[in-house]
MARDRENMI-180246 format. One line per field, with one value per residue (C-alpha): x, y, z. Coordinates in nm, 3 decimals, always signed. Layout:
N
east (X:...)
north (Y:...)
up (Z:...)
! end
This chain:
237
east (+5.656:+5.373:+5.166:+4.815:+4.626:+4.744:+4.509:+4.626:+4.455:+4.413:+4.270:+3.894:+3.873:+4.120:+3.925:+3.753:+4.084:+4.251:+3.981:+4.022:+4.401:+4.443:+4.138:+4.107:+4.452:+4.661:+4.404:+4.427:+4.119:+3.897:+3.743:+3.534:+3.428:+3.221:+3.232:+3.432:+3.676:+3.835:+4.008:+4.219:+4.351:+4.720:+4.848:+4.865:+4.785:+4.455:+4.522:+4.263:+4.250:+4.022:+3.929:+4.104:+4.041:+4.419:+4.680:+4.849:+5.102:+5.310:+5.593:+5.522:+5.650:+5.478:+5.665:+5.704:+5.861:+6.238:+6.271:+5.997:+6.133:+6.180:+5.818:+5.707:+5.887:+5.716:+5.376:+5.389:+5.548:+5.227:+5.010:+5.194:+5.475:+5.786:+5.981:+6.347:+6.657:+6.717:+7.086:+7.098:+6.749:+6.727:+6.390:+6.542:+6.706:+6.957:+6.990:+7.288:+7.336:+6.989:+7.016:+6.703:+6.572:+6.294:+6.102:+5.879:+5.560:+5.302:+4.946:+4.655:+4.683:+5.045:+5.188:+5.535:+5.472:+5.764:+5.763:+6.052:+6.182:+6.446:+6.645:+6.594:+6.274:+5.935:+6.059:+5.816:+5.810:+5.590:+5.688:+5.552:+5.347:+5.312:+4.975:+4.877:+4.774:+5.143:+5.211:+5.277:+5.167:+5.337:+5.715:+5.785:+5.596:+5.749:+5.696:+5.819:+5.924:+6.167:+6.356:+6.529:+6.213:+6.005:+6.269:+6.284:+5.907:+5.868:+6.138:+6.002:+5.632:+5.632:+5.974:+6.048:+6.424:+6.653:+6.798:+6.961:+7.037:+7.085:+6.897:+7.201:+7.298:+7.081:+6.904:+6.959:+6.705:+6.640:+6.493:+6.308:+6.138:+6.307:+6.437:+6.157:+5.902:+6.011:+5.909:+6.127:+6.180:+6.262:+6.322:+6.077:+6.185:+6.423:+6.370:+6.211:+6.355:+6.340:+6.173:+6.332:+5.993:+6.036:+5.890:+5.584:+5.393:+5.044:+4.822:+4.893:+4.701:+4.857:+4.832:+5.136:+5.171:+5.393:+5.449:+5.447:+5.091:+5.076:+5.041:+5.271:+5.139:+5.387:+5.415:+5.132:+4.923:+4.921:+5.082:+4.916:+5.106:+4.967:+5.094:+4.937:+4.588:+4.522:+4.169:+4.051:+3.923:+4.074:+3.895:+3.829:+3.706)
north (-4.062:-4.033:-4.303:-4.199:-4.501:-4.800:-5.089:-5.344:-5.612:-5.639:-5.903:-5.851:-5.833:-5.541:-5.291:-5.119:-5.082:-4.955:-4.692:-4.586:-4.573:-4.375:-4.148:-4.078:-4.160:-3.996:-3.751:-3.876:-3.809:-4.114:-4.111:-4.425:-4.692:-4.999:-5.373:-5.402:-5.113:-4.850:-4.566:-4.271:-3.959:-3.918:-3.622:-3.725:-4.091:-4.267:-4.568:-4.844:-5.148:-5.437:-5.723:-6.057:-6.390:-6.435:-6.236:-6.012:-5.750:-5.497:-5.252:-4.900:-4.552:-4.216:-3.906:-3.600:-3.265:-3.282:-3.024:-3.159:-3.487:-3.371:-3.254:-3.582:-3.777:-3.583:-3.622:-3.993:-4.074:-3.952:-4.169:-4.500:-4.704:-4.661:-4.968:-4.967:-5.080:-5.434:-5.370:-5.012:-4.958:-4.628:-4.534:-4.287:-4.436:-4.213:-4.309:-4.087:-4.221:-4.088:-3.782:-3.904:-3.986:-4.229:-4.399:-4.706:-4.835:-5.111:-5.033:-5.251:-5.475:-5.557:-5.348:-5.204:-4.835:-4.599:-4.220:-4.074:-3.726:-3.665:-3.350:-3.100:-3.264:-3.096:-2.871:-2.609:-2.307:-2.484:-2.463:-2.600:-2.914:-3.157:-3.270:-3.552:-3.297:-3.224:-3.578:-3.580:-3.936:-4.269:-4.263:-4.637:-4.958:-5.302:-5.566:-5.914:-6.190:-6.240:-5.911:-5.931:-6.037:-5.760:-5.498:-5.607:-5.594:-5.256:-5.111:-5.261:-5.193:-4.875:-4.716:-4.739:-4.757:-4.889:-4.593:-4.762:-5.110:-5.406:-5.689:-5.916:-6.134:-6.315:-6.114:-5.776:-5.497:-5.304:-4.954:-4.852:-4.524:-4.218:-4.084:-4.034:-4.215:-4.569:-4.931:-5.151:-5.490:-5.755:-6.129:-6.347:-6.413:-6.119:-5.939:-5.594:-5.317:-5.277:-5.594:-5.851:-5.997:-6.205:-6.043:-6.213:-6.181:-6.032:-5.866:-5.508:-5.296:-4.954:-4.661:-4.439:-4.108:-4.051:-4.213:-4.438:-4.552:-4.924:-5.203:-5.461:-5.785:-5.968:-6.263:-6.460:-6.140:-6.078:-5.742:-5.507:-5.181:-4.927:-4.595:-4.297:-4.385:-4.100:-4.034:-4.395:-4.567:-4.893:-5.202:-5.406:-5.715)
up (+4.899:+5.152:+5.319:+5.220:+5.350:+5.550:+5.625:+5.882:+6.086:+6.460:+6.695:+6.688:+7.066:+7.072:+6.856:+7.149:+7.332:+7.013:+6.972:+7.334:+7.313:+6.993:+7.010:+7.381:+7.509:+7.238:+7.103:+6.743:+6.531:+6.491:+6.144:+6.156:+6.403:+6.331:+6.391:+6.068:+6.097:+6.313:+6.125:+6.235:+6.067:+6.146:+5.946:+5.582:+5.663:+5.710:+5.934:+5.916:+6.143:+6.052:+6.286:+6.257:+6.428:+6.453:+6.648:+6.389:+6.487:+6.296:+6.332:+6.215:+6.292:+6.313:+6.202:+6.423:+6.326:+6.343:+6.617:+6.845:+6.976:+7.336:+7.342:+7.181:+7.451:+7.730:+7.564:+7.487:+7.823:+7.989:+7.765:+7.739:+7.886:+7.672:+7.569:+7.678:+7.496:+7.619:+7.683:+7.815:+7.953:+7.765:+7.616:+7.367:+7.057:+6.881:+6.515:+6.444:+6.091:+6.006:+6.233:+6.405:+6.751:+6.834:+7.110:+7.110:+7.274:+7.240:+7.140:+7.262:+6.953:+7.037:+6.754:+6.805:+6.746:+6.699:+6.721:+6.524:+6.445:+6.177:+6.240:+5.959:+5.830:+5.867:+6.145:+6.272:+6.496:+6.750:+7.115:+7.439:+7.482:+7.193:+7.055:+6.821:+6.559:+6.498:+6.376:+6.003:+5.930:+5.884:+5.863:+5.845:+5.782:+5.818:+5.548:+5.635:+5.399:+5.111:+5.127:+4.790:+4.607:+4.766:+4.686:+4.322:+4.281:+4.451:+4.229:+3.908:+3.963:+4.170:+4.121:+4.494:+4.543:+4.815:+5.004:+5.303:+5.428:+5.196:+5.030:+5.067:+5.360:+5.614:+5.881:+5.718:+5.674:+5.354:+5.362:+5.046:+4.963:+5.108:+5.436:+5.688:+5.471:+5.413:+5.387:+5.607:+5.446:+5.706:+5.684:+5.872:+6.230:+6.264:+6.594:+6.581:+6.792:+7.081:+7.209:+6.980:+6.893:+6.577:+6.266:+6.116:+5.790:+5.831:+5.567:+5.461:+5.210:+5.153:+4.914:+4.861:+4.683:+4.382:+4.048:+3.856:+3.913:+3.978:+4.229:+4.379:+4.525:+4.745:+4.981:+4.817:+4.785:+5.159:+5.083:+4.836:+4.790:+4.544:+4.421:+4.248:+4.371:+4.613:+4.489:+4.484:+4.800:+4.909:+4.786:+5.100:+4.920)
! end
């Protein structure tokens, strides 16, 4: 499962700063810029941010080659302030159960952006300094709401299965999709790592690779997740 296109919203006043941060600060390719949209090419993912008159924010993760985390850390540390663990102060998060390492930062829209590398996944022979062109695309995207209901719909309509976490019990996360490319289902109000900011529902329109072809509308249609639609542009109506 790959994230082909992800359309999120951002405070309208932040679009110029977003363009500056991703394109000039991080060196990510900017595909489009207008009053209605800013879009970036991040590996296999087209990230689109549309203006909003509210203050939406999201949690998402970008995937780096499994053997390049140290280089990622050096690179991103020169571009942004890394967010520390609230208890230890560490800026590196070792997810040993996933054999992964990650770090976090805020972008100008207030999104909690994670950079993650899973050991053994998409490893390359690259050495030396890291560049944005090595990013593979989205690795994680948070969806907030009724976790059990979202998991059931994603499984029924799109064949996307739970692979870690649980849909049972208050305050628990469910991870659906596959390792390194996953939708994180979170209950409203649960704190996101590493800041503890309570999770909120904000519109998401995403296209994923794979089969079966279909669409899942969730949380009163604020989430539209489609699959098997790689050749069709997003309908922004």
